[in-house]
N, C-alpha and C positions, 0 to 999 in steps of 0.2 A: 737411571736412578734406582729402579727396583732391583736390578741385578746387584748393584753395589750394596744396597740395603740387605739383600739376602745374604751376601757374603759376610757382612757385619753381624747379622743375626746368628749365622752358623759358627763363625770363628770366634766372636767376642761374646755373643749372647745378649740378653736383654736385662741382665741384673747388675751390670756395671758399665762404666763408660770406657770407651776405647782409650788406650794409653799409648804413649810414644813407643814403648817396647813391643806393642802389637803390630805396628805398621808393616814390618817386613813380612807378616803373614797375609796381608791384605793385597794380594796381587791385582785384583780387579780395581780396587780403589787407586792403586798406584798407576794402573793403565789409564784410568779416567783422568787423573792429574796430568799425566803426560799428554793425553789427547787435548785437554783444555789448554795446556801451555803450547802445544803445536799450533792449534787454531787461533788462539788468543794470547800471544805472548804479551807480558806486561809492557814491554818497550818494543816498538816495531823495528828499531835499528839498534845495533850494538854500538858501543862507544866508538868514536872514530879512532883510527890508527893510521900511522904513516908507514909507507914502504921503506925499505933500507936505502942506503946511500948509492946502491948500484941498481941496474935494471932488475926487476923481480918478475919471474915467470909465475903465472897463476894457472893451475890446472892444465898446463900445457897448451893453453889457448890464448892467453893474454900476456903482454909484456907491459909492466907498469914502470913508468919513468921513476927515477930516484925521488924519494920524499913525496910520493903521491898520497894524498889523503884517501883512505878507504873506509867506506861505510858498508856494513853487512846488513842486508835487509832480511832479518829472520822471519818477519811476517810473511814475505813472499816465499821464502824457503819452505815454510810449513805448508804451503799450498801448491808446491811444485809437483805437477803430474808426472814428471820423470822420476821422482823419488817416492811419492805417496800415491797409492791406488785410491781413487775417489777422494781427492784431497780436500774437497769442501764438505765432505760428510763427516759428522761426528761419529766415530767408530772406535771406541777404546780397545776393542778386541784386536786391532792391528798391532797392539803392543804386547799381546799375550803370546802369540805364535806367529811366525812369519818365515818366508823363504829368505835366507841370508844371501845377499848379492855376491859375496865373495866365497863363502863356504859352500854355496849351492846345495843347501839342505835346510830342512825346517828346524828352527831353533827357538828357544825360549827368549822372546824379545824383551822380557823384563830385565834380562841380563845383558843383551847386546845393544839395545837402544836405551840409553840411560842418561839423564841430565847430569850425572856425576862423572860420566866417562867422556872420552874424546872420540866418539864415533862420527861427529860432525854431521849427523843427519838431523839431530834434534838439539837445538842450541838456545833454549829460552834464557839461559844465563851465560851465553858465550861458550867458548871452548878453548882448549889448550892452556898454555901458561898464563894467558891474560883473561881467563874466565873470571866471572864474578866471585870474589872471595866469600860471599855470603850465600852461594848457590845451595850448599847442603842445608843451611838453616832455612832459606827461603822455601825450598822444596819440602822440608820437614813441616814447616808451618802450614803450607797449603794442604798437605796430606792430612795432618791431624785436625785442622779446622773442618775440611770437607768431610772427613770420617765422622767427626762428632755431630755435624749438622745432619748428615744422612742417617746416623744411628739414632739420634734423638728426636727427629721430626719427619713426618710425611709432609711433602711440599706440593702445593697446588697453585695454579695460576688463577687469578680472580675471575669470577663470572663464568666458570667452566670454559675458559678460553682454550682453544685447541693449541697445543704446543707447536704445531707446524706453522701457526700464524704469528709466532713470536718474532718480533723484529730484532734481529741480531746485528743490525747495522752498527758500525763502529765509528767513533769520533777520534781522529788521529791527532797526535801531539807527541810530546816527549814520552808520554805513556798513553796507552789506548784505553778509552772508556766506551761504554755503550752509548750510542747517540740518544736512545730513549731509556730512562731508568727501568730496571726490572722490578716488578711488583709481584710478590708471591706471598702465599698464606701458609704459615707453619702450623702443623697439628702435632702436639706431643704424642709420643708413642712409647716412652719408657716409664717405669714406676716414678711417681711424683718425687720421692726422696732423692733421686739422682739429679734433679734440676736445681738443688739448693747449693 
C-alpha cells in the first residue's frame, strides 16, 4: 500500500485527483491490480466451452472427445507453482520485471503479462477470441478505483490488528467473496476541497 501511495504522490501529486489519463504512468498500481486479479479473480472458473466436433488435443498431453464441456479454473492457474514463483504470496513486483520463459531475458512484465493480451499466463477475464468483452473496462475501473482509494486515504485495520493475521479465506460460488468481511478505517490525506 505504501509503495503504491508513494508512486501516486510522485506521479500525480497531492493537489488533484488521479484521472483515467494518468493510469498508464502508474506502473506499480497496475502491477498491484494484476496481482490482486491473479490471487483473487472475481470468478474462479471461466464460462464453460465445448470442444470441436473432432478429437481436440490440449497442450500435447490430453485428447478431448468431441463436444466435451471444458471449464478453465483460473483460480488454480493463478496459484500454480510451475508458473508463478511463491504463488501464494502477494508480490506485485512480479509484474514489474521478470525473466521471460521464451525470450530468456529480463523483460518489462507490465508489457508481457497483461490482462488485455493473450499471454495465457494471467486470465482474470479469459483469453483469446472468447475473452470477456468488458475486460478493458473492468480492468480500467479496478485501476481507477484502487488508485483513488490509495491516493485519497490511508487505510488501517481496526484495533491495530496485525495485517498478517487478516483472514483471507474465500467463499466460493459463481463469484468469489471473502468468507469474513473486511473492516478497515480510512483516514483522509488530501486537501479537503478534493473530497467534494
